N, C-alpha and C positions, 0 to 999 in steps of 0.2 A: 504494500500500500504506500502511496506517495504521501509523505507527511512533511511538516515544516522542517524537519531535521535533514531531509534528503536534499542533496544538491543535484542540480539538473545540468544536462549537457547543453552545449550551444544548440540553437534550434536547427532542426532539419526542416527546411521550408519547401513546400510543394505547391505549385499552381494546381487548383482544382477547376479545370476549364469548363466553360459553357459549351453547349452544343446547339445547333439548329437543325431542323428537318427541312431539306430542300423540297420535299413533298411528303405526303403521308396518306396512305391508302389502308382501308380495312377490307380484307378479302373474305372474311367469314368468321363465324363464331366456332370456338372449339368445344369439345365435349366437356372440358373442365371449367367452362364458363368464361374463359378469357377469349380475346379476339386475336386472330392472325393479322399481322400488319405487314406492309411493305413500305420502306422508307429509305432515304439516303441521309445519313448523319454527316454533318461537318462539325469538327471540333474547332473552337475559337481560341485565340490567344488572350482571352479575357475571361475572368472568373473570380472565384474565391481563392483565398490562400489558407493553407493549413500549416501550422507550425508545430512540430513534434519535438518535445523535450524528453530526453531519456533520463530516468533517475539512476543514481549510483548504487541503488539497492536491488535486491532480487526478492521474488516471492516464491516460496516453495509450492510446487503443485502436488497437493496431497489428495487427489481424487475429487476436488471440488467440481461442481458443474460449471458450465460456461457463464451463467448469470453471476454466480458468486465471484468467479475469476474476473469478469469484466469490472465489477465494482471494486475489486482489489487492485486491479492493474491500470485502470484508466481514470483520468481526471479530464474534464472537458470544460473549457470556458469559451464564451462568445456565442453560445447557442441557447442562452436562457429563455429567449423569447420565441424560439422556433417550435418547441414542443413543451407540453405540460410537465413531462418528466424526462430524465436522462435516458431511461430505458426505451422511450419512444423515438429518440433521435436516430437518424439513419447512420450516423457515425458509430454510435454505440451498437446498433443492430449489426453493422458490418463487422465490428470487432467480435461480437458474440458469434456470428456465423463462422468467422475464421477460427475461433477457438473450438467450436463444435466440430468443424471439419478436421482440425488437428487431433482432437480427442478420438473421433471416429476412425481416423486412419493411423492411430497410434504414433503420431508425429509430434506430440506435445512434449517439449523438453521437461526435465525435472524441476527447472527453475525458469522464471521469466522476469524480465525487467519491466517495472511499471513505466508508463508513458503518460505525460501530460500533453494534451492537445489543445491548442489555442486556434479557434476558428475566426478568421478575418472575413466576415460575410459581406460580399459586395453584390452578388447577384440577387435580384428580387425573387421572392418565393412565389410559386404558382404562375410563373411566366412561360413555362414550356422550354426553359433553357437548361433543365436538368441539374440545377444546382445541388439539391440534396443527394441525387444519385451520384453526381460527380464527387461530392464529399465522401460518400460511402466507398466509392472505388479507390479514391486516393488513400483512404484509411486502410483498405485491404492491401493495396500495393506496398504501403510504407510499413505497416505492422508486420507483414510477411517478411520484409527485409530486416527490420529491427529485431524481430524475434527469431530470425533465421529458420523459418519453417520450410522454406525451399519449395513452396507450391509453384507449379508451372502456371503460365499465363492461362492455359485452357482450364486448369483446375480453379483458378481464381475467378474466371468468367462464370463457371458453374456455381461457385459460391455466391458470386455477386447476383446472379439471377434469382437466388432465393431471397435476396434483400429487396430488389426492385427491378422492374423490367428494363429500365434505362441504365442500370449499373454496368452491364457487360460492355457497352460501347466505350466507356471511359477506361476500362481495363484494357480493352483492345488497343486503344490509344491512337487510332488513325481513322481517317474518313472511311466510311463503310456502307455498303448495302446491308440492310437489316431485314430479316424475315422472322417468322414465328411470332413471339411476343417481344422480339427485339434482341433475342439472344443468339440468333443464327446470323453470323457476321461474315461478310466477304469484303476484303479490302478493295477500294476503288481509288484510282489515281485521278484527281481533279485539279484543274488549274488554280493558281493562286488567286485569291479573291479578297476584296474588302467590302464590308457591309455597313449600312446605316441601320442601327437597331433602335426601336422605340419600345419602352416598357410602360404601358399604361397601367394605372392602378385599378386593376379589375381582376377578378378571379371567379371562374365557374368551376364547380367541383367536377372532377373527372367522372365520378359515378353518375352525376346528373347528365353529363354529356353523352355517356355511353347508353343511357336510358332514353335519350331524346328520340321521339318518333321520326324526326327528319334526318337523323344521322344515317348516311349511306354506309352500309356494312357489307356490300356485295360487289366491290370493285373486282374486275377480272384480274386474276393473278398474272404477273409478268415474270418472265424468266430472268435469271441473273444476267445472262448475256444480253438480253434486250435492254435491261436497265443500264448496263455498262455502255452499250453501243449508242444509246439514245441520250447520253448525258447533256447534249446540246439543247435538249427539250426541257431541262429543269435547272441547269446551273445558273445561267444568267437570266434567261426568260423562263416562263412557266407555261408550257404548251400541253394541251390535252394529248393523251389521257392523264397527264400528271397534274395533281392538285392536292390540296389538303382537305380531307373530308370534314374536318372540324370547323373550317372557316365559316361557312354559312350559318352554322348553329351558334358558334360563339359570338359572331358579330350581331346576331339577332338578340342575344341575351345580354350582351355587354356593350353598351353604347360607346364606352371609352375605347374599346378595342376597334370598333368600327370607325371611330373618328381618327385613330392613329393610322389605321390601314388606308383610309381615304387620303390622309395627308401624304403618305408615301406614294400612293398612286398618282398624286399630283406632281410628283417629281420624276416619274418614270421616263418621260420623254428626254430629259436631260441625263438621267442616270443610265439609260439604255438597259434597264432591267425590269423584272416583274416583281412588284411588292407582294409579300405573302406573310402568312402567320406560321410560327414554328410550333410543333407539337400540338397540344390542345389549348394553346394560348397561355397567357395573354400577349406575349411579346410578338411584334411584327418586325419584318426586316426587308431591306431593299438592297439587292446586289448592285455594286457601283462599277461602271465601265472604267477601264484602265485610263481613259482620257481625262477623267475627273477625279480619280481616286487620290491624287496628291494635291488637289486644289483646296488648300487649307482655308482660304477665304470663303469659298462656296460652301464647304462642309460645315464651317463654323456658323454660317448663316442658317443652314438647314437645321443644325442642332438648336440654335437659339429660337427659331420659329416653330419648333416642334411643340405639339400640344401636351407633351409629357416628357419625362427624361429620355434623352437620346444619346447614343454612343456610336463612334466609328471604330470598328474592330476588324481584325484580319482573321483568316483561317489560321489554325495553329501552326502550320508549317512555315508561315510567313514570319513568325516572331523571331526565328533564329537568324 
């Protein structure tokens, strides 16, 4: 357990990146009640930051269950307003899932080092940017390293899928075509891109959206090769059959999202891209043509004129 007497290491700082969905289709409902999806994820160079501090003490593992171990091994700050209790936070859930996997596979060491995690939350919640899922994935990757559990990426993806449907893409760590509930990932090579993202203060529960009678749930499934070969139909522009099935539902229920999307649509002729919503909302984004992506004066004006917080960000591979 981390206590006041413990000294902590210098922080291990990790970017917990946001994601956007270039399109999002529902192809049907599964027997387990979940829906099969098809989408292309892009990771961004913008997100939360997690700082991991390792204590100079160890905790003996004497047959405790994962819940008990989590409370002994973890301290979390910066997440007080996100969930009612620590146990409900996706960071804690990720650590718990990691420990369960280690116990089940007999890979749990006899001693583990306590870790203090400080969350620097920058992404708005409920925006379709994957902030909580990214936090969970960053936790899985970093604790796997700190505790030397040596789980492979595929194993961590399987663990992450038990925490949340969007967790696997952040463990995968690159742009990808996603199928199933989001856990079947195929890497895709996309051009560098810059985006104008708006984050209206609106949130419609995912459960409400999936229950909405106007949500389209029967989009014809596309092959992986088709999605790879037709990237020009959704990277900069958004051409049928590619679209986000949640957009008409969310914009009808959340006026702030509709207003933000209309604002971006008014910029399309200059940006030479198609504005759209990410995930199940509420964030919306506009791909920027290379001819204007470095026009600081223009972009500053667009940010200032936006009806809600606005950001210019790059895809993750641009940041290096």
